[in-house]
Steps between C-alpha positions, in 0.01 A plus 500: 500500500385491131171660366252250353283595194235259376396553136162347434194510254155359472584476124719271289732638232496841649875542506552441873812287461666738258429794734647311797814427303540861372453628855763262624737606235452865563534464886822295450649770285432757761722307739237271679566124548172361348355148506214405261273218637291316235178372660302530186322227310509690176610326183823695456723508801745756613784261427388484136487882461835526664639211294626299779260204474771253433692631820248378744615231730277573797188714501279689735305173578827355630551784735139501621549120573831555673673274241765766447591851623387818342859602419540163320191540282543871410639578151689816466367689188730800504688669792238591758213302353432127574204265423340235703343315209154327481521134414502432123239231548173694595354225725824479714432829696165349630342620829711754685472518873467847670783414753729401220414833321588702805823306563642547150417873501664557838807311385521724186463822699828421673705518188309719246404874517177428275312185445256502211234218490327421182169327634173438328246651741531632855208305614689174470495308833885508540535879482581643835454886506706532820834449303408732216586875471330587177247346252493608131181393319529491121185553282384651186211740424231256397169521686580204725803682657293690756359184651838328499690801652236540762504131588880525555463802709236340715717188549800719614290721722353187668859447629547874584741530202486844339824515290333385180550670174364458151683495169282524191684312222397468142301819542286553184453889480295481172246248633478692832406822316247313292337353811570135410758483774550695823661846535765544750311754699198267523725218619628732771165621596324160517783307674654781709836315439852651497569469132881516499551497140350419145665326206337562164417192292735445210401231256872453407556362842188292544 
């Protein structure tokens, strides 16, 4: 049975989708059979980053609605890495039912070693923690990050879910040292979160 990793954030344009894709590529190159599932409402979809937008015939909404099978909708990106794309039309995804979410995850677990979900927020009504193995929360080191990380932790703990990790992206060391943004040690102290990794901000990639 495949492992399910949900990648989420309270923030927009924080790099959640790119990090999900990078993780999928890395895992596939290590020999895992990986499926990326795009539930995100972000402006730029995984299919656009991966340059397969024009290859979409069926999408994740079609699978959720049982219009087609997961196998038919999944697009192979490279060997060991496939994508279940989000609809190109934002409004098409609509309201997702929790039972449909559970069903699509359980179907994917039969054929893939790792399933990475790009979702907006873990408190969305369709998210069922019982089918997740890990949650990775993406944030940066601005002052709002503490409240946002603690909110996500509280939601997960409400469902007795403890495998929640934090990745600090766009980490601004200079502003942290000047006191205009948070230092890493302060984020750890105030959130008591498992900070898995930090990625420094680089204006070249913004």
